[in-house]
Each structure stands twice: as C-alpha cells, then as structure tokens.
N, C-alpha and C positions, 0 to 999 in steps of 0.2 A: 870493186868500183864499177864493174860491168853490171852487177845486180842493182846498184844504186842508180845507174843511168837508165835502167829499164823501169824501175819503180817510181823514181822521182820525176814528175812531169816537168818538162822543160818549156811548155807553152806559157806565154805571158811571164817570162823569166824576170822581167824588169819590175813586176809587181810583188815578187816574193823575196823574202830575206833568205840568203843562203844558210844562215845560222840554223834555220828550222828545217833544212833538208833532211837531217838525220831523224827528226821527229816524223816527217812524212814517210820516210823509209820504214821506220818502226811501225807506224800505223798501217801501212800497206801490207807488211808482213803479218801483222796481227789479223787484218781483214782476211787474208788468204788462209791462215790457220783456222780462224773461226768459221769461215764458209766451208772449208774442207771438213771440219769436225761436225758441222751442222748436217752436211750432206751424208756423211758417214753414219751419223746417229739415226737419221731418217731411214736410210737403207737398212741398217741393222734392225730397226724397229719393225719394218715391213717383213723382213726375212724371218725374224723370230715369231711374229704373229702368224705367218704363213705355215710354218712347221709345227705350230701348236704349242710353242713354249715361249710366250712373250716375256720380254724383260721390261717390266713396267717402269723401272727407273730411267729408261731411255727417254721417256717423254719429258722428264725433268731436265735431263741433259740437253735435249733438243731446244726446249724453251729458253734455257739459260744461254746457250750458244747464240741463239737467234737474237736475244735482247742485247747481248754484248756486241754482236756484229752490227746492230743498228747504231749504237752509240759510237763505236770506233769508226764505222763507215761514215757517219755524219761528220766527225772531226776530220777524217781524211778528205772527204769531198769538199769541205769548206776550205781547207788548205789548197786543194787542187783547182779551186774555182769551178767545181762540177756539181755544186749543190743545186737546190731547187731554183733554177734560173729560167726566166722566159727570154731565151736568147734568139729565138727565130727572127724577130724584127730588129733587135738591138745590134746583132751581128751584121745586119745589112746597112746599118747607119755608119756615118763617118764623121770625124771631127768632133765638135762640141756636143751635138745631140747625143752621140754614142757615149761620150765621156759622162754626161749628166745621167743618162739612163743606167750605166754601169755603177756609178756612185750610189744611186738610189737603191739599186738591187742589193748592193753590199750592205747598205744601211739596214735594210729589212732583215737580212740574214743575221746581222750582228745584234738585232733586238731593239733598234731605235723605235721609240714609241710612236712617233708620227712624223710626217714630212709635209712641207708646203711647196707646191709648184705653182708659181704665179706668173701671169702675163705681165708684161711691162706696160705701165700706164704713165705717160708724161705728166709731171707735176704742174698743175695750173699756175700760170704766171712765170714759168721758166722760159728760157730762150727756145728750147725745143718745142714747148707747148705753143708758143707764139708762131714758130715756123710752121708747125703742122696746121695751125689755123690759117695761115697765109696760103698754104698749099691746098686747102679745102678738105683736109682729112679729119679735122675736128670742127664741129659747129656747135655753138652753145645753145642747143635747142632742148626740147623735152626729152628726146631720145638720149642725148648725152647725159643728162642728169639722172635718168632712170637706168642707164647702163651698168652701174655698180651691182644691180640686182642680177644681171646676166653675166657677171664676171667669169664664172666657171662654165658657161654654156657656149654653144657654137655661134651665138649672136655677138659675142664680144669681138670687136674689130682688131685686126693686126695693123700696126702703124708702120711696119717695115715693108719696103718694096720687094725684098727678096723672099719674104715668107707670107704666104697667103693666109687669110683668116681660117680657112678650113685646115690647112696644114698645121698651123699653130695650135688649133683646138685639139686635133687628134694626137699631136706630139705630147701635149700636156696630159691628155687623157691616158695615153700609153704609159707615161711615167707613173701616174697614180695607180694604174692597173698593176704594173710590175711590183710596186712597193706593197700595195694592200693585199694582193693575192698571196704573195710570199709570206708577208707578215701574218695574215689571217690563218694560213695553212699551218705555219709553225707554232702559232700561239692563239688557238681558237678561243680559249677560256677568257683571255684578256679582252678580246673583242666583245664577247657576251657580257662581261661585267661592265665594260664601258658603255655599251648601249643601254643596258638596264638602268645604270646610274643616270644616264641622260633622260630616260623616259620617266623614271619615278622620282628623281630628286631635282631634275633640271640642271645638273652639273655636267657641263660639256668638257670632257677631259681631252678630247682629240678632235681633229678636223672632221673625221667621218661621223662622229657623234653630232657635231654641229650641222653637218649636211643632213643627217637623218631628221633632226628636229626642224631644220630649215625647210626641207622638202615637204614634210608631212604636216607642218603647222605654220611656221612663220611666213613662208611665201604665199600660202593660201590666204592667210589673214591679211597680208599686205595687198594682194590683188583684190580681195573683197572690199577692203577700205577704199582702194583706188577706184574700183568700179562704182561704189556708192557715191564717191565724191564727184565722179564724172557725170552721174545722173543728176 
C-alpha cells in the first residue's frame, strides 16, 4: 500500500477514477523498469566499446527499451495529467476561465479534431440586444455590420462590464493556442493533410484550415472589393 501511495499521484483526485489506480501503478512500475533497463544498456554499450569488445546487440536492446518507455510513459502521463500541457497560465486562472482552458487541453490530448471558442454576440431583436442599444454599447452603423469580419480579432467588442475587450480577446486566443499547439505536436501529419486538402481541393475540414484560406485569400478579396466599392 505504501508503494501505491508513492507511485499513484493524488493530485486532482476528484478527476480520476479510483478503479484505474492499479493501472497507473502498473504503468509507473513499467516506466521505472524500462528506464532502468535503458540506462543499464547504454552504460554497458559504452563500457564494452571502451574495452574493445563491443556487444552490437545492445543497440537493438537500447532502441527497443526507449520506444516502449515512450509509449508506456505517455499512457502514465495522460493518466497523471502530466502530459504535454501549457499550464503556466491556466494554473494562474480561477473559476470558469480555468475550467474551460483545462477542458480544451484535455480535448486536444484525447484527439478531438477541432474546437470552437467563440465570443458572445447578442442576437438582434432580443431583449438583451435592445438593452445594449439603449446603453449605447451597440449602434446599428457601418462598423456594426462589418464587425463579423473581425469576430476573431482584437477589434471585436466585449459587451460585459466585468471583461474588457482586450482580456476577452487574449483569453480566447490562449484557449486556441493551448488546443492547437498540443494537437499539432501530437498529430502533425493530420494538420499537414488538412491544410493541403484546403489549398488544393477547397475542402475546409477544420477551423484552422478555414482561417488559413480566410487570411490568405478570402479577407484580401473582401477588402479589395470593399475598397473598389468605396471609390
């Protein structure tokens, strides 16, 4: 029991099922055995080469132990919530923002294809929309009707008194960075295929593919048309 207490991480206990504690214990023991075997084989390889009688098969053993250690370590790290996480900022958050960021991070690790983080926009004609109009936060001018083009930029306004436009923008951006950095690092070939498909076939299978096409083609075309119409 003492060994299990040392190897099974108790942090964030409420997020982990106790039924899988035995699995985490086995994975941690396997990690230890594999890392010890890897270190031992590397040391033996160095020593045998130094004395002039190399054991060539040690290179095969070292590679095998290293590969298995990666897979077993990844499984253990995922269970212990120690995997590839950008926690420097999220751990400083509290309440709902931290909960949302941690959910997005876990989605990326589990292999979710894409994620949408959107700012709140009051529906035209609703009671909230009319109240914001009365408060002067919404005006039906040209800027309002063009604002959907800037929905994911720092120009999109925040309608909440407690959250500034700047803070809302950077919080949304940080959520996307967390998801896409982890997702791209773990599955780089999927990203490459998605972007190539968007470029050569016009099929946008994900939000970042749509952004790519939007930034390098659609927005430039819209602004060019708008500029010509203004003249």
